[in-house]
N, C-alpha and C positions, 0 to 999 in steps of 0.2 A: 826421487828417482825415477827414472822414465820407463816407459814403458816398455815390456818382456826383460825390462833389467833383471836378474839372476839379486832375489836375497841376498843377508852375508851373513841372517842366522839360518837358513831352511836350506839355503843353495841352491834354489827349488826357481826352473824360471816359473813368473808369475804368470796365473792371463791375462792377456791382451785385454782380454772385456771387460773382464773384473780391474784394469789396475789405469781402465778409462777413468779423468779427470770426471767426474762428480759434478754437475752446478748443483743451487739449491733448489731449482726451475725442474730441474730434472729428478731428481731426489723426490721432490712434492710430486710431480707427478708421479711419479712409480707409486708411489703411496696413496693419493688418488686412486688409482686409475686399479686396484690392487683390493680398498675399501669397500670400491665400488662394488666389488665384482665379490665381494663379500656376501654385501646387503641381498645384492643379485637373487646370491645361491641359496640367504636364508630367506629371500622373495618364495623363489621357488622352490623350496619342501617343505613352506606352511602354505603354498596353493596348491601345493601338491598331497597334501594331505588333509584340506579339506573338501578335494574331491575323491579321494579313498571314499573321508568320513559319507559325505551326502551319498554318493552310488555303490557301496557294498556295506558298509555301514560300522560300525563301534570294534566291535570285534577282529574283519577285517583290522581294519584300522592295528587295532592291537596286534595282532597275528601278522603283521604287514610292518611295524616298526620290531618287535621278536627279530622277527627275520633276521632285517637287514642291519641292526642293531650287532646280532651273534656274526655275521660274515665281515660286519666291518674290525668289532673289538678285536677276530679273531684276527687279519690281516694287518693292523695296527698293531698289536702284540706283538705276534709274529716276528717283524720286521726290526728284532732287533740294532732298534738303531741307527738303520743302516739307510735312512731317506739323507737326515741329514750330514753324517759321512759319509754318503755322496759331496753335499754339497760341501764340508766343508776342506775334506782333499781334495778337489777338483779347482775349486777357487784360489787354493792357493799352490796349484798348481796342473796347467791344461793337459802336459803328459797324460795324466795321468785319468785321465778323462774315459776314453782306450777302457784299457783297462777296468778300473775301477765301476761304469758303469756295465763291461760285462761281469765280472764278480757277483754282482750285485742280482744283474737278470736272472744269472744261472740261477745264486740264491732263492728268488723270488718264486719263480719256476719250480724248484725239485723241492722245498717247503713248503708252498703254499700248493701243490698238487699231494703232497703226504696229507697236511691239516685238512684237506678239503674232503679225504678221500674219509678219517678217522670223523671229522665232524657228523658224517653223511652214516657212518657209520654206529655214531653215538644216539642217531636220531630214530635207526634202525633194533638198535638192540635196547635202547634205554628210553621209552616212548614217552614217558615220566618226566625227562628231561623238557623238552619242547611240549609240554604241555600244546589238547587243541587245536596242535598243526603238525599236519599233516608230513612223515617224514622224506615222501615226493617234493614236497618245497622244500627243502633243509638240503635237495641233493642237487637240484635245479638252482639257489640260491650255494649253492658251498663251490660249486664250478665257476663263479666269479673270484673262490679268494688267492689265487693268482693272480689274475689276471689284475685285480683292488691295488696288490703288493709291487707290479710291473706300474700303474702309471703312479705309484704314490711316492716309487724310487725315480720316476723320470720327470715327474711336474722338480721334484727337491732340484735332479741334475740342470734342466731348463735355470731352474734360478743360483747353478753355482756359475752355468756363462752367462751372465747377462742375459737371459730369454725372457725376460719379466712377459711381455706379453702371451709369449705362448703358454708362460707358469698361470696367466690367469686367464688364460682363453680355453684353456687344455680341463683345468677346474673348473670352469661355467659348461663347460661343453660334457661334461660329465652328471653337474648336478641340473643343469638344464632337461636331461634324458630322465628323470626320476619327476621330474612334472609333461614332458612330455607324453612319455610309455603312458601314463597314468590317462592325458584325456582323449589318445590316442584308444589303446586298449577299454579303454573305461567310457567314452564314449560315442566315439563313432563305430567300435566291432561292436559292444557290449557285451565283454566278456570278462571273463570274472577274475580273483587273483592267480589261477593257478596259470595264465595268460599272461597276464604285468606281471611276476617275478620270473619269468624264461624270459619276457622281455627281457626286464634288466639286465640278465644275466647276457643273454645279449650284446646288448651296447655300452656294458662292463667291458665285454671282450674287446667290442672296435672300439672303442677310445684308447687301452693300452696295445692295441696294437699297432694306432693312430701311434701313439708318444710313437712307440720305438723306431718309428719309419721317419720321424722329423727328429730325430737324438742324433738314427746312423747319417741322416744331410747334414744334421749343425758340425759331427764327429770330421764330419769328407775337411769340409773348411778350418776348423776349428784347432788338430794338433795332426804333427807325418807319424806317434805312434801306431803299432800293427795292431789290433782286433785280437788281443790272444788274455789269457787270466795272467792272474796273481797272485801265486799263491801268499808271499811272504808282505803285500800292498790289502789281504783282505786279510789280516790276522790283528795289522793296523786298523784294519774300519771298524771291525770288532772287538777289539777295547776300546779305540772310542768309540762308540757305537751303543755299547752295549753302559756304558760310563753315563749317555744322553739321551739312552735310554730310560737308568735308573728313575733321571729327571722327570721326565716327563711324567712316567707313570705315576710318581710322587704327588707330584702335580691332580696330573689326574683325579684320582682317591679324595686330595683333599677339595678339588670345585664341586666333585661330586658325591663319598660315599655319605656328608651329610648327611641328604638329602631320605638316604635306602634307611640312617639310625632316626630320625623325625617319624617317617612313615613306620618305625617299629616303637616306638614310645606313645607317638601322641594320632598313629594312625592315621589314615590318607587325605580328609580336609584339612589336617596342616598342612603335610607333607604338600597337598597341592598349592597350599597359600605362600608355602617358601621356598616354593617353587616356582613360581611364578616373579618374587623377590631374586632367586639365583640369577633366571635367567635373562633379568634386566643387567643385576651385578656382570654377568657374559658378555653381555651386548657394549657396557664400556671395555672391558678389558678387547674391545674385540681393534683398535686404532694402538694401542701400542704392541700389541699381535703380531699387524703387519706390519706396525716399522719392525718392530723387530729380528721378522722375516726376511727383509727386503735389507736391514742391514746386517745381517748376518755373516751373507757373502762379502758385501767391500768391504767389510774389519777383517774375514780373514786374508782376501789378500795383502791390506795394510801389514802386517803380524807387526801393528806398534804396538808396543805395552806400554806405552804412556794415554791410547787412548783418546788419543784426541777426538777423532771423526766421533767414537763414543758418545764420549762425556757433548761436545754441539746437537749433536740427537738428543741424547739424555733431556740435557735443559732441558730443547725445546715439547718434550714432549712432557715434561712436569707443569707447564706452564699451560699446555693446549687443554692437559687430562684436567688439571684444578678445572678449566673453566668445563670441563666436558663431566664433569661431578661437581660443581655447582651450580650447575645446572641440573643436572638429576634430582638433588634434595626438593621446587618446588613440582618437579613431575613425579616424581613421587606420590604426590597425594589424584593423583590421576587415577593409578592402579585402580582401586575401588571402585571409579569410577566408568575403568573398559568391564573392568570382571567380572565388577558386581560387590555389591555390603561385604557376604560374606570374605572377601577380599584384605578388607579394612588395614591386618593387620601387617597387612604385606610391605607398608609404605613405611609400618615403622624397623622391616625387616631388612630393606633397601637401605635405608640410613644408620645402621649399624654397618652396612655393609659396606658404606661407602666408602670409609676411610683406607680401611684394609686394601679393597676394589684399587683406590687408586693409586697405595705403595706396591701394592705388585704387579700395577701395572709396568711400575716404575721399573720393578725390576728386571721385568722380564725387557724391558731395553736394554738393561746395562746391563745383563748375565752375557747377551754377546759380546762382549767384553775377551770373556773365560769359553766361551765354547771356542773363538778366533783362533786362542794360541792356547791350544790343546785339550783343550776341558780339565781343569785341576779334580783332583778327587776328588777337594773339599768343595770341592758346590755338589755331586753325587750327594755327600754327606750329608749338607746341611740340610736337602732335600730327603732326605730319612732324619732325621733327629724333628726336622718338622710337623713329617708327618708324625713320628710317635707320636708327639706336643697334640698334634691337634686331633686324634681319635683319644687321646688321654681326655681331653677339650670334652669331644663333644658328647661322650661317655657321659662326661660327667654333669653336664651342666643340661645338656636336653632331657633327659625326664626328671630334674626338677626345670625351667624356666622351658621349653619349648621346642619353638623352629624359634622363637628370641634369640635361649639357650646359643640352638647350632648359627647361627648371625653371628655372634659375640666371637668362637673359637674358632668359625672362617676369619672370621678379622686380625687378633691376637696371634694367628698362621701365617698370617697371608704378610701381618708387619715382622712375624719372624724374621721369614725369608727377606723381607727388603732389610732387614737388618743386617744379620748377614751376610748376601755379597755387599751389601756396600763396602760395609765395612774390613772387605774381605779387596776389593775395589783400590779407597785409600789409603790403603798397607801395603799391598804389590803395585798403584802406580806413581805411590806420590803425587798423588789430586787430593787438593780440600773440599769438604764438601758442596759449596760454593762454587766453587770449582764443575761440578757434577751438574748440581739442582739450579743451581741461580738464574736464572735467564740475565744478555746483559744489556746493556740499552743497545745498542745498536742492531740484536738480534730483535728484541721486544720492536722497532719501529721497522722491521724490514720485514716481519706479521704485520704488519700493521698499513704498508705499503701495500694499494694494490698492483700495482703497476710493477711488483715484483713476485717471489713464491708468496702463495697464503696458506704451506702449508708447516711440515717440517721438514728442514735445512742441513743439511750434510757442506763440511766445506770441502774444496777437490782436493779426491787422492795426489796427485805428482806434487814433491815437493818441489 
């Protein structure tokens, strides 16, 4: 298929930016760049936390964490999957760019503003919702909600149009301000938490406006459609986005809620140990998450029901993730050395989590095939079933076995969602398990060839 050709199944003009031939080295470079960006963002967050802890104390760290988590969670939940919906519709047809973007920006502005007002009212009328935190701090932080929504949507649009550099740069910029603000406000000007929260809000507004400006310039070169809303398109975007959102929310609960259950039944000490093991597991999921993020717009542009590219990328992810998880086995012994003797059981908990982490990481790559084909209802249904089973397992195992029981419940749940998605893929694509997971000899040699790509590879899109 040539660039700009209309696909037979959708009768849409495919985005030329996402339909360009994708060489293995280019995709590998994008994965490496995005993965490196994520590591820098994590480092920024950790260092910023240390700075706040050193200069303001543990109570301020807790207050800032509650404020940030509250605002970020509201923004993510309120998005209703529209960020990913933009990636899907624009990657399939670049003529949707302006209407999809305008629809989403208006939604983010209106809904985000309403939620900001509601959060401020809750903090004022119901102060026990945020004990020991001044309502004025909540009001200031709430201003950033619509702008965080705008940034989230804008970043996914960059992803849809193949602007990986802008996608990573603006994401890193927003996270870097967390560290920059802490250094400038606390170390240079010697101010307190209220000033830091205010500056974080100001920089959130700045990043959102910057993202919108860059997208406006990108739109001038990408599409010749007009900047106008499209109610029919918006309904389709919401339908897709809500299905996507269900999967994301269920996954977030499965990944995070078990920690709360451990804390409830076994106390903060056991929860602290389990949080360390869980964090290592989440770090291992970072690489397949990056691969999945970059794979999504490419396979959306292809609309290949046989999943050629998805299979090839999954084969490489299978091999690379196996190496990462095997390396994590001996490295797990270092956790009590780094964190202290009280964290000895974190090693065992990590080892219990590793098989599930490996499989759910592969699932995150493989499921992009279904995300790209319109996200059949079976996928969010799989996540709902997995969540229900996970909740039952956690409450059955944690009271008796503690954090190890939570790790077992997580691994069983991760394995379940992997199995459901894999079976569905094999049935609908006509592929064998070997096609999906077993790396070929020439692909293995390619990975070892220092003159070529050293990361995940994918075949060119042009047929």
